[in-house]
Residue, then its C-alpha position, 0 to 999 in steps of 0.5 A: m206122546a200123550a197127544k198121540a195116545r188121546a188121538l188113538q183113544a178118541t178112535g176106540k183104541q184101548v191105549v195103556s198110557f205110561s206117558m204122563g208124569e201125573p199121579d192117578f190118585p184123587t186130590p185128598a178130600s180135605v184139600v178139595e174141601a178146603g178149596v171149596r170152602a175158600l170159594r164159598d167164603g169169597k176168597t176169589k180176589y187178587v192176593a199178594t204176589p209172594g203168596i197168602l201168609p197162611l200158606r207161606e207159614a205152612i210152607s215154612e213149617k213144612l220145611k222145618r219139620d220135613n226138610s230141616v230147612l229154615a225159611d221164613p215166610e219172607n223167604i218163600v214165594v208161591s208160584c203157578g207150580a214148581k216149573h213156574s218156580l224154576f223159571n223164576a229162579l233161573n231168570v233172577l240168577v242167570g243171564e246172557g253168557d252164563e252157564v248152568i250145569v244140568f245133569a243128563p238124563y234130565w227133565p227137558t224143561y231144565v234145558e229149555q228154561v236156562r236157554l230162555a233165560g239167555a244162559h247156556p246149558v252144560i250137559v254133565p252125563c250121568s251113567r247107568v253104572s253110577k245108577f244115574v247119580p252125578e260123578l263129582d270129578r265130571v262136575r268139576a271138569s265141567l266148570t268154567s269162569r262162566t258157570k253161574a249155577v247147578i240144577v239138582n233134581s233128586p229124586n230124579n225125573p226121568t230115571g228115579a235116581v235119589f242122589d246119595h248124601k255123599t254126592l249131595h255134600g260133594l255138590a254143595n262143596i263145589a257150589c261153595e268153592a266155585d261160588l255157584w247157585l244150587i237150584c234144587d228141584e225137590i218135587y219128588e221128595k216124598l216118593v223115595y223107596g229106601p234111601s233118605h231124601l236130603s235137601l241141599a239147604s239143610i246142610d249148613p248156612e253157607v250152603a243154604e245162602r246159595t240155594v233155592t229150593v223148589n217144590g210144590c203140591s203136584k206130586a206128593f199131594a196129587m194136585t197137579g191141576w191146582r198149580i201151586g209150587y213154591s221156592a225157598s230162598p235167601r231174602h234178597v233172592a226171594e224179593k227178586i223172584s217176587n218182583f219178577q213174578d209180579q210182572v208175569t202172573s202176579g199172585v197165584t189163584s187165591f182159592a187153590q192156595y187155601g187148599a194148598v194150606a190143607a195139603m201142607n198139614l195133611p196127616a203123614d199116613e195120607v201121603e205114606a199110603m200113596r208111596i207105599e202103593y207107588m213102591a209096590r207098582r215099581d216092584l211090579i214094573v221093574s220085575l215085568l220089564s226085567a224079564i224081556e230079553g234085551v231090556d236093562v232096568a235100573v231099579p229106581e229109588g224114588a219118583f214114579y218112573v223107570f227108565p230102561s234101556f233097549k239094547g240095539h234100539e238106539d232109535d228110541l223115538n222110533l221105538a216108542i211110536k212103534f210101541l204106541e201105534r202097533s201095541y197101543v202103549a204110550t211111553v216117552p223116548g229117552s232122547d227127550f231127556g238127553a239119554n238115547g236108547h232109553i224109554r221112560f215109563s210112569y208107573a203112576t197108573s194101576r197095577e192092572e194097566i202096568e201088567e197089560g202094558v208091559s205084557r204088549v211091550a214084551s209081545f212086541m219085543a218077542m216079534v221084533e227079535k225073531 
């Protein structure tokens, strides 16, 4: 959809894009300066595969400070974005014949990476009624002798759901009882609007010993192009992840890592300012979409996505294409996330764009309903 939007923009069309999961804020100036300084200081050579020590130390401190997760630098591996960290974890923890539980709606990468690791994704649906939070009975019912891991993404892409603490503790209990790995994608942890974020690895040492925490710099620090992600895991898993990565990419871009050190030490108010603006945009887009007849909106509690259903429009791909081709509004169909009849809107864009884009959607829907 983003490619189609760019093609239309190239012809002069004024496209409003809700398709990209990318902050529209600039990378903080102090982070940019740290990266530039590293270039000027000659920090342009190969680095150790798990990441430069100053960055792993900064991540260790960040996890302790912000997440109550105890991870030494030796437990941390820096990778080319959180997506790379997930890929590493799956490839060292699961393999041929294993099953991995994935909650739907899901980020499509989870399903494809599970398959690339040779395993089978087992989809556990989360309903609008449960605010897209997993129901523990369904999780237990999906377990087999081949279940090896559960992927947990909270705050969630595409729904914006934040899993409540009771559910997270329940998932931790299931993992301990069934001897499962927990792979926790926490890339949106800084973007929550009400409920508090809980890192599964902080619950207790037994849970921490079966948890891989994945995070990165892309969303909270507006550093998507820097490609800095990381995983924190038990020492023996971190060693395997590092060895695996060593045969794929080796170490991450050196000077980008020095920028990430600055990001880990940013004053809290810089990230908070972005969070507050996202929350205002969330309230705006939810209000505007809710006013459209036939659109059902669950209020997202985190990330920067809203995931409404369009009643009577189960062919969400066709609907998304019509939004783009007839109204010049780019979105992402819910079927890509395992949720037919929904459309994902990213509100990582200006309030003016939100108002214009949803107005076009409203006009299109009114025309269709006539």
